C-alpha positions in Angstrom: -102.2 82.3 97.0 -105.1 83.7 98.9 -107.2 84.2 95.8 -106.3 80.7 94.4 -108.6 77.7 94.8 -107.5 74.5 96.4 -106.6 72.7 93.2 -104.4 75.5 91.9 -102.8 75.9 95.2 -102.0 72.2 95.4 -100.5 72.3 91.8 -98.3 75.1 92.9 -97.2 73.3 95.9 -96.5 70.2 94.0 -94.5 72.2 91.5 -92.5 73.7 94.3 -91.8 70.4 95.9 -90.7 68.8 92.6 -88.4 71.8 91.8 -86.8 71.4 95.3 -86.4 67.7 94.9 -84.9 68.1 91.3 -82.3 70.8 92.4 -81.3 68.7 95.4 -80.7 65.5 93.5 -78.7 67.5 90.7 -76.6 69.1 93.5 -76.0 65.8 95.3 -74.9 64.1 91.9 -72.7 67.1 91.0 -71.1 66.8 94.4 -70.5 63.0 94.1 -69.0 63.6 90.7 -66.7 66.2 91.8 -65.5 64.3 94.8 -64.8 61.2 92.5 -62.8 63.3 90.1 -60.9 65.7 92.3 -60.3 63.4 95.4 -60.2 66.0 98.1 -58.0 65.1 101.1 -56.1 62.4 99.2 -52.7 62.1 101.0 -50.8 61.5 97.8 -51.9 64.8 96.4 -51.5 66.6 99.7 -48.0 65.4 100.0 -46.7 67.5 97.2 -48.2 70.8 98.5 -46.7 72.9 101.1 -48.2 72.4 104.7 -50.0 75.5 106.2 -48.8 74.8 109.7 -45.1 74.5 110.5 -43.5 71.1 111.5 -42.4 72.3 114.9 -45.6 72.9 116.9 -44.3 73.3 120.4 -46.5 76.2 121.2 -48.2 76.6 124.6 -52.1 76.8 124.9 -51.6 80.4 126.0 -49.8 81.3 122.8 -52.6 79.7 120.8 -55.2 81.7 122.7 -53.3 84.9 122.1 -53.1 84.1 118.4 -56.7 84.0 118.3 -57.1 87.3 119.9 -54.4 88.7 117.3 -56.3 87.3 114.5 -59.6 88.9 115.7 -58.0 92.2 115.3 -55.8 92.1 112.3 -53.3 95.0 111.5 -54.1 94.8 107.8 -57.6 93.8 106.8 -56.5 92.8 103.3 -53.5 90.5 104.5 -55.9 88.9 106.9 -57.9 87.5 104.1 -55.0 85.2 103.1 -52.7 85.2 105.9 -53.0 84.5 109.8 -50.8 85.4 112.7 -49.1 82.4 114.4 -46.6 82.1 117.3 -43.5 80.1 116.6 -40.2 79.4 118.4 -36.9 80.1 116.7 -33.7 78.5 118.0 -31.0 81.0 118.8 -27.5 80.8 120.1 -26.7 83.3 123.0 -24.0 85.9 122.0 -22.2 85.4 125.3 -20.7 81.8 125.5 -19.6 80.3 128.7 -16.5 78.0 128.9 -18.3 74.7 128.6 -18.3 71.8 126.2 -22.0 71.7 125.6 -23.7 74.2 123.3 -26.6 76.3 124.6 -29.6 77.1 122.3 -32.4 79.3 123.4 -35.9 79.1 121.9 -37.1 82.6 121.3 -40.7 83.4 120.6 -41.4 85.0 117.2 -45.0 86.1 115.9 -45.1 85.6 112.2 -47.6 85.2 109.4 -48.5 81.9 107.8 -50.3 81.1 104.7 -54.1 80.3 105.3 -57.3 82.2 105.6 -58.0 84.1 108.9 -61.4 82.8 109.5 -62.1 84.8 112.6 
């Protein structure tokens, strides 16, 4: 560029801008075409797939924060590419029952892995 005269430098700059605009327009058109054909986020398509997050989400903010820390330091780096650690609560009956008519259910914390990419 230093040895080129102003006319050649202007032509190269114009070619660069035209290349940039052409590739940007083509990428935009391709993106619009793919959105129109695939319909990402369509609820009718999404209803048939399995949810990534369990239905019962009665998890405290502390558990969520600790899950973030656990996901920062995975036990298995390969498994962390397609699964993430998540705290869930499992309903359990106590082994010792009192003499009463009501049933006692204890919610026990369980750390499990769920499908989904660990993005930390």
